[in-house]
C-alpha positions as CSV (number, residue, x, y, z in Angstrom):
1,M,6.5,-131.4,63.1
2,Q,5.2,-127.9,63.6
3,Q,1.7,-128.9,62.5
4,L,1.7,-131.9,64.9
5,L,2.8,-129.7,67.8
6,N,0.1,-127.1,67.0
7,I,-2.6,-129.8,67.1
8,A,-1.3,-131.4,70.3
9,M,-1.1,-128.0,72.0
10,Q,-4.7,-127.3,71.1
11,R,-5.9,-130.6,72.5
12,P,-3.6,-131.2,75.6
13,D,-6.2,-133.5,77.4
14,D,-6.6,-135.7,74.4
15,L,-3.3,-136.0,72.5
16,V,0.4,-136.5,73.1
17,L,3.2,-136.6,70.6
18,T,5.5,-139.6,70.2
19,L,8.8,-138.7,68.7
20,E,12.5,-139.6,68.3
21,Y,14.8,-137.0,69.8
22,V,18.5,-136.5,69.4
23,D,20.1,-134.7,72.4
24,S,23.1,-132.4,72.4
25,K,25.4,-135.4,72.9
26,G,24.0,-137.2,69.8
27,C,22.0,-139.8,71.8
28,K,18.7,-140.7,70.1
29,T,15.8,-141.7,72.2
30,K,12.0,-142.3,71.8
31,R,9.9,-139.9,73.8
32,V,6.3,-139.3,74.7
33,V,5.7,-135.6,75.1
34,S,2.7,-133.4,75.9
35,P,3.7,-130.1,74.2
36,I,3.0,-127.0,76.3
37,R,4.1,-124.0,74.3
38,F,6.6,-122.7,71.8
39,L,9.6,-121.0,73.4
40,S,10.9,-119.7,70.0
41,R,10.6,-120.7,66.3
42,D,13.0,-123.6,66.9
43,R,12.1,-124.7,70.4
44,F,9.1,-125.9,72.5
45,L,8.4,-126.7,76.1
46,G,6.8,-130.0,76.7
47,L,6.0,-132.4,79.5
48,C,8.2,-135.4,78.9
49,L,6.2,-138.4,80.1
50,S,9.5,-140.4,80.4
51,R,11.3,-137.9,82.7
52,C,8.1,-136.8,84.4
53,E,9.1,-133.1,84.1
54,P,8.9,-130.2,81.7
55,R,11.8,-130.3,79.1
56,Q,12.9,-128.0,76.3
57,F,13.0,-129.6,72.9
58,Y,14.7,-128.3,69.7
59,I,12.3,-128.9,66.8
60,S,15.3,-129.7,64.5
61,R,16.3,-132.6,66.7
62,C,12.8,-134.2,66.6
63,S,11.8,-136.7,64.0
64,N,9.1,-139.4,63.3
65,G,6.5,-137.5,65.2
66,R,3.0,-139.1,65.6
67,L,-0.1,-138.0,67.5
68,K,-1.4,-140.6,69.9
69,P,-4.3,-140.6,72.4
70,A,-3.2,-139.3,75.7
71,A,-5.4,-141.8,77.5
72,D,-3.0,-144.6,76.3
73,Y,-0.1,-143.3,78.4
74,V,0.5,-143.0,82.2
75,M,3.7,-141.4,83.6
76,P,6.3,-142.6,83.8
77,V,6.6,-143.9,80.2
78,P,9.7,-145.9,79.6
79,M,12.2,-144.0,77.5
80,A,13.7,-146.3,74.9
81,S,16.9,-145.9,72.8
82,A,16.0,-145.2,69.2
83,G,18.9,-147.1,67.8
């Protein structure tokens, strides 16, 4: 996940990251995120295209990350349950 975040942060106009995220209550959702910067070794700040606002993400709660062309997404992106 760290490598994908680094790539997306270096190319913010071109790439977004799709991922599954588990929140503090255990709810798993699919998100589209434009990573902004690392806040610490285990957290990053990203623009959540579903919530249309910056959000803090714990890297350990992220899975199934994939880089996608940013041009394929327009806010707001529907946030789906991941199962």
